[in-house]
Structures are given as structure tokens and as C-alpha cells.
C-alpha positions as CSV (number, residue, x, y, z in Angstrom):
1,M,10.4,-2.6,-12.0
2,D,9.5,-6.5,-11.7
3,L,11.4,-9.7,-11.6
4,K,11.0,-10.6,-15.0
5,T,12.8,-7.0,-16.1
6,L,15.6,-7.9,-14.2
7,R,16.3,-11.3,-15.8
8,E,15.9,-9.6,-19.3
9,T,17.9,-7.2,-18.0
10,A,20.6,-9.4,-17.3
11,A,20.5,-11.6,-20.1
12,I,21.5,-8.4,-22.5
13,P,24.4,-9.3,-24.8
14,D,26.4,-5.7,-24.0
15,P,27.8,-5.0,-20.7
16,I,27.3,-1.3,-21.7
17,T,24.5,-1.2,-22.0
18,R,22.6,-3.4,-19.4
19,A,24.3,-1.9,-17.1
20,Q,22.6,2.1,-18.8
21,T,19.6,0.5,-18.5
22,V,20.3,-0.7,-14.7
23,S,20.9,2.8,-14.2
24,R,17.6,3.4,-15.4
25,L,15.3,1.3,-14.0
26,M,16.8,1.8,-10.9
27,A,16.1,6.1,-10.5
28,E,12.8,5.2,-12.2
29,Q,12.0,3.0,-9.1
30,Q,13.6,6.1,-6.2
31,S,11.1,7.7,-7.9
32,L,7.7,5.6,-7.5
33,V,8.9,4.8,-3.7
34,T,9.1,9.0,-3.6
35,E,5.9,8.5,-5.2
36,A,4.8,5.9,-3.0
37,A,6.0,7.1,0.3
38,K,4.6,10.9,-0.4
39,I,0.9,9.1,-0.2
40,R,1.5,7.6,2.4
41,R,2.5,10.4,4.6
42,H,-0.9,11.6,3.3
43,A,-3.5,8.6,4.2
44,I,-2.0,9.0,7.2
45,A,-2.3,12.1,7.7
46,E,-6.7,11.9,6.7
47,A,-6.6,9.1,8.8
48,H,-5.2,11.2,12.0
49,E,-7.2,14.1,10.8
50,S,-10.6,11.6,11.0
51,G,-9.9,11.4,13.9
52,I,-8.2,7.6,14.2
53,I,-5.9,8.6,17.6
54,Q,-1.6,8.4,16.2
55,E,-2.0,5.0,18.6
56,E,-4.3,3.1,16.5
57,I,-3.0,3.5,12.9
58,A,-0.1,2.8,14.4
59,K,-1.8,-1.3,15.9
60,R,-3.0,-0.8,12.1
61,L,-0.6,-0.6,10.2
62,G,1.4,-2.6,12.3
63,V,4.1,0.0,13.1
64,T,5.4,1.8,16.7
65,P,3.6,5.3,17.0
66,G,7.4,7.0,17.1
67,R,6.7,5.5,12.4
68,V,3.8,6.4,12.1
69,S,5.5,10.1,13.1
70,Q,7.9,9.8,10.8
71,M,5.5,8.6,7.8
72,R,4.0,12.4,8.6
73,K,6.5,14.4,8.2
74,G,6.0,16.9,5.5
75,V,2.8,16.9,5.8
76,T,1.7,20.6,6.4
77,S,-1.8,21.1,5.0
78,S,-4.0,19.6,4.0
79,A,-4.2,15.3,4.3
80,H,-5.4,15.0,1.0
81,A,-2.4,15.7,-2.0
82,P,-1.8,18.8,-3.4
83,T,-2.3,19.3,-7.4
84,P,1.1,19.9,-9.1
85,S,0.9,23.8,-9.8
86,A,0.6,25.0,-13.5
87,E,2.9,28.4,-13.1
88,K,6.6,27.9,-13.7
89,H,8.5,27.9,-10.8
90,P,10.5,31.8,-10.6
91,K,13.9,32.6,-11.0
92,I,16.0,31.4,-7.3
93,L,20.2,31.4,-7.7
94,V,20.8,29.7,-4.7
95,Q,25.5,30.1,-3.8
96,R,26.9,26.5,-3.9
97,A,30.7,27.6,-3.0
98,L,33.3,25.2,-4.7
99,P,35.0,24.4,-2.6
100,T,32.8,24.7,1.2
101,P,34.1,26.5,3.4
102,P,35.3,24.8,6.5
103,A,32.8,27.0,9.1
104,V,30.0,26.3,6.7
105,R,30.1,22.7,6.6
106,G,31.6,21.8,10.2
107,S,28.1,23.8,11.0
108,V,24.7,21.8,11.6
109,S,23.6,22.6,7.2
110,L,25.6,23.5,4.8
111,F,22.7,24.3,3.0
112,L,20.2,25.4,6.0
113,V,23.7,27.8,6.5
114,E,24.4,29.4,2.9
115,A,20.8,29.9,1.6
116,E,20.2,31.4,5.2
117,K,23.0,34.1,4.8
118,Q,22.0,35.1,0.5
119,G,18.3,36.3,3.3
120,L,16.3,32.8,2.0
121,T,13.8,30.8,3.2
122,P,15.1,26.7,3.4
123,D,13.2,24.6,4.0
124,R,14.5,20.6,4.2
125,R,13.2,17.4,4.4
126,M,14.2,13.7,4.1
127,L,13.1,11.4,1.8
128,Y,15.1,8.6,2.2
129,V,17.7,6.7,5.3
130,G,18.5,3.1,4.1
131,T,20.2,0.7,2.1
132,E,20.7,0.2,-1.6
133,P,23.0,-0.9,-4.7
134,A,26.5,0.8,-4.8
135,S,26.2,2.5,-8.5
136,E,29.8,2.1,-9.6
137,H,30.6,6.7,-9.2
138,I,29.5,6.2,-5.7
139,A,31.0,2.5,-5.1
140,A,34.1,4.0,-7.1
141,C,34.1,6.8,-4.4
142,L,33.9,4.4,-1.2
143,R,35.8,2.0,-2.6
144,V,33.2,-1.1,-3.0
145,E,31.8,-2.7,-5.2
146,P,29.3,-2.1,-7.9
147,G,26.1,-3.0,-6.3
148,E,27.2,-3.7,-3.1
149,N,24.6,-2.0,-0.3
150,I,25.4,0.6,1.0
151,V,24.0,3.1,3.4
152,A,21.9,5.9,2.5
153,R,20.7,9.6,4.0
154,R,18.5,11.0,0.7
155,K,17.5,14.5,0.8
156,L,15.1,17.5,-0.9
157,M,16.6,20.9,-0.2
158,S,13.9,24.0,-1.4
159,A,14.8,27.5,-0.9
160,N,10.9,29.9,-0.4
161,G,9.4,27.3,-1.7
162,I,11.0,26.4,-4.1
163,P,12.9,22.5,-4.9
164,V,16.4,23.2,-5.5
165,R,18.7,20.0,-4.4
166,I,18.6,16.4,-3.7
167,A,21.5,15.8,-1.8
168,T,22.2,12.5,-1.2
169,S,24.7,11.1,1.6
170,F,26.5,7.6,0.2
171,F,28.3,5.5,3.5
172,R,29.4,2.4,3.9
173,A,27.5,-0.4,5.9
174,N,30.1,-2.4,6.9
175,L,31.6,0.3,8.4
176,F,28.4,2.7,10.1
177,G,25.3,0.4,9.1
178,E,24.8,-0.4,12.5
179,T,25.7,3.5,13.7
180,R,23.3,6.0,14.2
181,I,23.9,7.9,10.5
182,A,21.4,4.5,9.2
183,E,18.8,5.5,11.8
184,P,15.6,7.7,9.7
185,E,15.8,11.6,10.0
186,F,19.0,13.9,10.7
187,V,21.5,13.3,12.9
188,R,21.8,15.9,15.8
189,P,23.1,18.0,16.4
190,S,25.3,17.6,13.0
191,L,26.7,14.8,10.6
192,Q,29.8,16.1,10.8
193,A,29.8,15.7,14.6
194,A,28.2,11.9,14.4
195,L,31.6,10.8,11.9
196,E,33.8,12.5,14.7
197,A,32.2,10.4,17.4
198,L,32.5,7.3,15.6
199,G,35.9,8.7,16.3
200,Y,37.0,9.4,12.1
201,R,39.1,12.0,12.1
202,F,38.9,14.8,8.5
203,G,41.4,14.0,6.4
204,H,41.3,15.2,2.1
205,A,38.2,15.7,0.6
206,G,37.5,15.5,-3.1
207,E,34.6,17.1,-5.3
208,H,33.6,16.8,-8.7
209,L,31.7,18.7,-11.0
210,T,29.2,17.3,-13.1
211,A,26.7,18.8,-16.2
212,R,24.2,16.7,-17.6
213,R,20.3,16.3,-17.7
214,P,18.1,14.8,-15.4
215,T,17.2,11.4,-14.6
216,A,13.7,11.2,-14.3
217,F,13.5,10.5,-10.6
218,E,15.6,14.2,-10.2
219,R,13.4,16.8,-13.3
220,Q,9.9,15.2,-11.3
221,T,11.7,15.4,-7.9
222,L,12.9,19.1,-8.6
223,E,10.5,20.3,-11.5
224,L,12.1,20.5,-13.6
225,D,11.7,21.9,-17.1
226,P,12.1,19.2,-20.3
227,D,15.1,21.5,-21.2
228,E,16.9,21.9,-18.0
229,W,20.0,20.6,-16.1
230,V,21.2,19.5,-12.8
231,V,24.3,20.7,-11.4
232,E,25.7,17.7,-10.1
233,I,28.6,18.1,-7.2
234,L,30.8,14.8,-6.1
235,R,32.5,15.3,-2.8
236,T,33.9,12.3,-1.4
237,S,36.0,12.9,1.9
238,Y,38.4,10.5,3.9
239,S,39.9,10.7,6.7
240,V,43.2,11.4,7.9
241,E,44.5,7.5,7.9
242,D,42.7,8.0,3.9
243,T,39.2,5.3,4.4
244,P,36.0,6.8,2.3
245,V,34.6,8.1,4.9
246,H,31.9,10.4,3.0
247,A,30.6,10.2,0.1
248,L,28.2,12.7,-1.2
249,E,26.5,13.5,-4.2
250,T,24.4,17.3,-4.4
251,I,22.5,17.6,-7.7
252,C,21.4,20.4,-7.8
253,A,18.9,22.3,-10.3
254,A,21.5,24.5,-13.1
255,S,18.6,27.2,-13.3
256,R,18.6,28.1,-9.6
257,H,22.1,28.3,-8.7
258,L,25.1,30.2,-8.6
259,F,28.5,28.4,-8.0
260,P,31.2,30.8,-6.7
261,I,34.6,29.8,-6.7
262,G,37.1,30.2,-3.6
263,Q,40.5,32.1,-4.1
264,V,43.5,30.7,-2.6
265,A,44.0,34.9,-0.2
266,G,46.2,37.1,-2.5
267,T,46.3,35.4,-5.8
268,D,43.2,35.4,-8.0
269,E,43.0,37.9,-10.8
270,F,41.5,39.0,-13.1
């Protein structure tokens, strides 16, 4: 995406077509950012394996040694970029309970707890932490204007080495932009604990489920076949003062998930 493309998009007469075009461009841009970060990780790992110490790498890149460590996260084998496998992923079903049981949501990680209970080997990797323009549906959840900068924390979840979910937490920048919520890497001991430490107490939440075709970024990141769909679960949590604190958008590979529906005890029927 360049300035010329943005100007051409801004000149599209129909507002819906203009919004759709911007959404497509943002998805494509995110895909490029993810791929660029992957190439950078492997380049840094290759430099390290060749004998260049971390401090020298940091000096030449103009960053701190700690930042170099963050950039290298996710490289576990050869420093060279892996060649995508031509084999089809084996079918795997990961449970995603609806609604989420409170004890699970309050744990260190909803995904890790659920997957481990199913006998799977879960893993998660941070794809992006920073600010980005709020899409229309996320802006509505957080009660901000579309396009306003918000804090995004985007993770990729895998089970038994197979990518199954992209989960992105969104927060209002005016509330969390200068807190540890906006810092890179995972929040310890948990995101829930960090929000409570900032003085927010849970009031209520709503979850919306949508089945749709994936964006180009989602298809590439989840390694989906052309005909595979995704299930989007959008959960917005509000404080006791009714402040929208956390919008969590979970994109699930539909063919790799099972969604148990919770019922109030004693009221279930055939």
C-alpha cells in the first residue's frame, strides 16, 4: 500500500465500496507485515548462528539487545525460512466453549487451558503488538470512531503444530496506550490480572459469532485451503461502570474447531 493507492481509494465515490477497499488493503498490508517480520526473525537468527553476538547485531540494527531477543522469538530450527509443506494438514478439532466458562477465562490463557484439557499440545506466538486504526466493527465495540488508533495484541495459536486460531485483543488507546497492555510480548501473569491491577472490575460481556470466508491474511496465516471458511467470535467485555475495556476477536479455522454450547444447569433439552 502506498500514498497513491490511498489517495485513489479515498476518491472512490461510493462510501461502502470505499470502506470495503480500505478493509482489503489493510488485510493485505497486515499479511505483508507478518511475512516481513518472519523474514527478519530468520535473518537475525542466521546472523547469530554465523557467530555475530547479539550486542553487535543490536548495534548494527540500531536497537537494544533486548529488542533483538524479541525479534528472534519464533525461530526454533534452521535460521533459513522454512519451505511450506505440500502435505494437507491432518484434521484436528479444538474446542472453543460458548460462552467461555469464567474459570477458564480467568486463567493464564484460555486457549492453553482448553487445548491441554483435550490432550493436545498447544502453542501461541505473538504476531503484533502496537497501534492500528480501528475497523468499523471493533470501533463500535470500543465506542470509538472508525479509523481511530487503538491498541492491538495479535497472537497465533497452534495445536500439535497446526495453526488453528488468530486471536486479537483490542483496547482503547486513551485508556491503555501508556500501560503495560501496550508493551510487546505476553502480559504476565495474565491479561485479566493486568486489567484488574489497573482498577477495572468485570461487569458484563457479549459474544457474537459469524461464519465467513477468510481474508487473505487469515488464509495465509492459518494455512487454509481455498474452500475453507473461518468462524469469527467477537467478545466485548465491559467494566462495572459499563466502560468497554476489552474487545477480543478470535478467528478460528472452522474445520479444525468444535464449539460446545454451555447451558444453564438443569435446563438443557433434546
